[in-house]
VEXKOLLUM-579533 format. One record per residue: y, z, x of N, C-alpha, C in turn; residue in three letters. Coordinates in steps of 0.1 Angstrom, whole numbers, plus 2048, in hexadecimal, padded with zeros to 3 digits. Atoms other than C-alpha are relative to their C-alpha. Last residue first. Example, Ala and Ser with C-alpha at 12.3 -4.5 7.8 and 13.67 -1.06 7.14 Angstrom:
<recs>
7F58007F77F584788980B8087F8ser
7F48008097D384E87B80C800809ala
</recs>
This chain:
<recs>
8047FA80D8977887027FB810804unk
7F87FA80F8B37787177F38097F7unk
80180381189F7737398058067F9unk
7F58038068AD77675D7FF7FC7EFunk
7F07F97FB89778B76E80B7FB7FAunk
7F57FB80887A78175A80C805801unk
7FF80980A86377077480A8007F4unk
7FB80C7FB8707877907FE7F47F9unk
7F58007FF8677A477A8097F7806unk
7F980180E84879A77280A800802unk
7FF81080583F7937938057FF7F5unk
7F98067F984B7B779F7FF7F27FBunk
7F58008058367C578580A7F9804unk
80180880B8187B479480C8057F6unk
7F880D7FC8257C27B57FC7F87F5unk
7F27FF7FC8227E77A88057F2805unk
7F77FD80C8027E279780F8007FFunk
7FF80E8067F57D47B98018027F1unk
7F880E7F98027EE7CF7FD7F47F7unk
7F07FD8017F68087B28087F6805unk
7FD8058127D17FB7B280E8017FFunk
8028107FF7D07F97D98037FF7F1unk
7F68067FA7DF81D7DE7FE7F07FEunk
7F47FC8087C982F7C680A7F4809unk
80080980F7AD81A7D58068087F9unk
7FC80D7FE7B78297F88007F57F6unk
7F18028037B784C7EB8047F3802unk
7FC7FE80E7908477E08117FE7FEunk
80580F8037878338058068037F0unk
7F98087F87998538188017F07F7unk
7F57FA80278386D80380C7F3804unk
80280180D76385A8078118037FEunk
80180E8067668528298068017F2unk
7F580C8037758718387FF7F77FBunk
7F17FC8017668928388067F87FCunk
8037FA80C7408828388108047F8unk
7FE80C80974F86C8547FC8077F1unk
7F380680075488C8668017F27F8unk
7F57F680773789D85E80C7FD7FDunk
80180281272488086480380B7FDunk
7FB80A80773587C8887FE7FE7F2unk
7EF80080272E8A188E80B7F47FAunk
7FF7F980A70789E88B8137FE7FCunk
80380A80970687D8A280380A7F4unk
80B80180371B8948BA7F87F77F2unk
8027FB80B73A88A8C57F57FD7FFunk
8087F47FE7468878E87FE8067F3unk
80C8037F37548658E97F680C804unk
80C8078077628668C67F680080Cunk
8088077F577E87E8D07F27FA7FAunk
8127FE7FA78D8858AF7FA7F780Eunk
8037F37F47B288A8AE7F1803804unk
7F98017F37B286789B7FF80A80Aunk
80B80D7FA79786D88180880080Funk
80B7F97FC7AD8908767F67F580Bunk
7FF7F67F77CD87A8777F8804804unk
7FE8077F27BF85E86080080780Cunk
80E80A7FD7B58738458027FF811unk
8067F37FB7D988784A7EF7FD804unk
8017FC7F37E58618457FA81080Aunk
8088037F47CF85D82980580480Dunk
80C8017FD7DA8768117F77FA80Dunk
8047F88067FD88480D7ED7FE805unk
7FA7F47FC81086981F7F780C800unk
8038047F37FA84C81480480C807unk
80F7FD7FF7F585D7F17FE7FC80Funk
8067F280381A8617F07F47FF808unk
7FA7F87F782583E7FB7FA80C800unk
7FF8047F580E82B7E680280B80Bunk
81080480080483A7C57FC7F980Eunk
80F7F680182384F7C27F37FB804unk
7FB7F47FB83D83A7D37F58087FFunk
8028077F582E8127C680481580Aunk
8078027FB82A8247A57FA7FE80Dunk
8077F080284A8337A37F27FC802unk
7F97F57F685C8127B07F680A801unk
8048027F58467FB79980280880Cunk
80B8027FC85080E7807F67FA807unk
8007ED7FB87780F7857EC805800unk
7FF8007F18727E87877FE80E805unk
80B8067F885F7E376680480580Funk
8127FA8008737F77567FA7FD80Bunk
7FD7F67FA8977E77637F380D802unk
8068067F38857C775880380E807unk
80F8067FC8817D57368007FB80Cunk
8077F07FF8A47E67327F27FD806unk
8047F880C8B77C67357F4809804unk
80680C8098CA7C07537FA8057F5unk
7F78068098E87D975E7F77F67F9unk
7FC7F98078CF7ED7768037FF7F4unk
80080980B8C47CF7887FF80C7F3unk
7F980A8018D27DE7A77FE7F87F2unk
7F27FE8018C47FF7A28057F3800unk
7FE7F980C89F7F579C8108047FDunk
8028098048A37E07BD8008047F0unk
7F68097FE8AE7FA7D08047F87F5unk
7F77F98078928107C380F7F67FEunk
80580080F8777F67CD80D80A7F6unk
7FA80E80988C7F27ED7FD7FF7F1unk
7F37FF8038848147FA8057F47F7unk
7FA7F380086281A7F980F7FE7FBunk
7FE7FF81285B7F27F680680F800unk
7F68088078677F281C8008017EEunk
7F37F880285080C82680D7FA7FBunk
8077F480882C7FB82980F8097FCunk
80680680B8377D88327FD80C7F8unk
7F58038058537E884D7F97FC7F1unk
7F97F580783680085880B7F87FAunk
8077FC80D8207E585A8088057FDunk
80080C80A8387CD8727F88097F1unk
7F580180A83D7EC8868057F97F5unk
7FB8097F981A7F388E80E7FE7F9unk
7F37FA7FF80480C8818067FC809unk
7FC80480C7E57F5879811806801unk
7FA80F8007DA7F889C8097FD7F4unk
7F58007F37D382089E8077EF802unk
7F57F58047C58228788097FD80Cunk
7F580480A7AE80488580C8077FEunk
7F98117FD79F80F8A280D7FC7F8unk
7F67F97F77988358938087F0807unk
7F57FA80478882187980B804806unk
7F980F80677280C89080C8047F6unk
7F88027F676982F8A48087F07F8unk
7F47F67FB7628438838057F7809unk
7F77FF80C74882487680F80B801unk
7F980E7FF73B81D89880A8027F5unk
7F88057F473384289C8087F4800unk
7F67F580272484B87880C7FA80Dunk
8037F680171182887680D809802unk
7FE7FA7F47258098677F680F805unk
80D80380071D7FB8467FD801812unk
80B7F780773980C83A7F67FC804unk
8027F57F774E7F58527F680D7FCunk
8058057F474B7DA83B7FC80A80Dunk
80F8038047527EA8197F67FC810unk
80A7F380276E7F982D7F47FE7FAunk
8017FB7F077C7D683A7F780F7FBunk
8058057F47737BE81C7FF80E80Cunk
80E80C80377B7C67FC7F97FF80Aunk
80B7FA8097927E77FF7F57FA7FCunk
8087F17FF7A27E081F7F48047F8unk
8038057F37AC7BB8137F380E805unk
80F8098057B57CB7F67F97FD808unk
80B7F880A7CA7E18067F67FC7FBunk
8077FB7F67DE7C481D7F080D7F9unk
80880D7F97E27AD7FC7F980D80Funk
80B8008097F27CD7EC7F47F8805unk
80D7F68028057D080A7FB8047F5unk
80D8077F18107A980E7FA80F7FEunk
80D8058008197AE7E77F67FD80Eunk
80C7FB80582E7C97EB7F47FA7FFunk
8057F27F78417BA8087F780A7F9unk
80C8057F384579A7F67FA80C806unk
80D8078078527AA7D37F67FF811unk
8067F380586C7C17E67ED7FC7FBunk
8007F97F487B7A37FA7F68097FAunk
8088087FC87B78F7D67F9806810unk
80B7FF80888A7AD7C77F97F6806unk
8047F57FB8A87AD7E77F28037F6unk
8057FE7F38AE78A7E67F480F800unk
80A8047FE8B37897C17F480180Bunk
80B7F98068C97A57C37F17F77FDunk
8047F57F98DD7977E07F48087F7unk
7F77F87FC8E07747CF7FA80A807unk
8067F97F38CB7577CE80F809803unk
7F67F77FA8CA7477AB7FD80780Aunk
8057F27FA8B073479F80D802809unk
8058047F18BC71A7877FC80D806unk
7F77FC7F68BC7257627FB7FF80Dunk
8047FA7F58A371574880980180Aunk
</recs>
């Protein structure tokens, strides 16, 4: 068994894996506990809770966690291009899954819904308007988020496999 070698390639791979894993964990927690929990609230409280969470989560640390793998995953694949082809393919698949299933889904799907909710003044909304907004928002946002949860988890799993076999000779 080879000793654990810490070089730039390894550091980038581990950092990519860490950030992807953190995001997969955040997404899993939202899918498993947060959205089902606030889903039990009445329309106005649901919209208010979601609006406040969306405003809170957009912070520098979260942006590093979500944006880091967008760039680092492709850098990692490039750094491992001379390794065994299956490592390169694992890394490329992880990068593509993350880019399409997390980044693009977030940009094209979740953020526009978040912006729709953010622009709404919930202090002056009727019960009917709240129901209508929730109907436009909740199911679509949750479905898009499920895609992000699954693809970030798969990307994380592929990165873990790449970490485990990055130096293997088979």
